[in-house]
N, C-alpha and C positions, 0 to 999 in steps of 0.2 A: 447574469453570467457569473459563474464561479471560477475563480483563478486558483490553480494548484502550482505552487512554485516548489518543485522538487529539489531537495538538497539535504544537507546534514541535519537540518531541522526543517521539515517540509511545512510550508505555510499554505493554508487554505483561506482565501479571502472571499467574502460574500459582498454583493452589490451594496449593501447598506454600510459597509466599512468595517463590519465585524471580521476579525481575523482569528485564526486558530493555528497553534503551533503543535506539530506532532513530533515527538522525539524517538519514535521506534525507527528502526533501520540502522544501517551501518555502511561503511565505505565499501564493503564487498558488493553492494548493489550498484556501484557506479560502473556498470558494464552495459554494453549495447543490448537492448531488449528488455531491461528491467522497467523502463518507463512504459514500454508497450504493454507489459503485464499490468501495470497500474492503470493505464488508459482502458484496457479491457475490463478490468474490475469495476471501474467507475461506470463504464458503459453498461455492464451487466446489471449493476445495482439500479441504474436509471431505467433500464428496460423492465425491471421488476416493479417499477413504480415508486421507488424510494425518492424522496425529495432531494433535489440536486445537491444542496449543502451537506445533508446527511450522507448522501451517497459518496461524495468526495471524502468526507471525514472518515467514514467507515472503511472505505477502500484504502486510503492512505495509512490508516492505523493497521489494518490487517496485512497490507503489503509489507509494512515495516516489521511487524511481528514475524511474518514468514521469513523475512530477511535475517532477523536476529536468530531465529531457529536454525536456519540454513548455515549461518556463520558458525554456530555452536556445533553443528553436526559435520560440516564439510570444511570449514575455515572461510574466512573472508576471501582469500585469494582463489580458492578452488570453487566456490559456489557459482552457480549459473542461473540465469533467469528461469530455465526449466525446473530448477530445484525450487524456486519460489512457488511455481504453479503446483508442483507435487506436494508441497508442504500445506497448501491451503485446506484440503479436506480435513486434515488433522485439526487445524485451527477451528474450522467450522463445527466439527464434532464437539470440541471443548466448549464452544460458545453455546451450543444447543443443549449441553448437559446443564 
């Protein structure tokens, strides 16, 4: 089982005790629905066959990056979880290049 502790620095913990700290993201993501976006991303990566720990780490990182981009574009106060979703295609295009 992989544990994702979402917070100012999100922690991903693996069953063997290995932990990973992700520092992307910001306080503007502390809104109802942001965690649902992250859970959906993790689930999507798992459904694509990505190993659970890597799926969690990738989703957490991209979720935070989307949040940072949204904060820069809309402000932390005004950004919404739907903005995170809408930012993801841009991030995926950058990664694919």
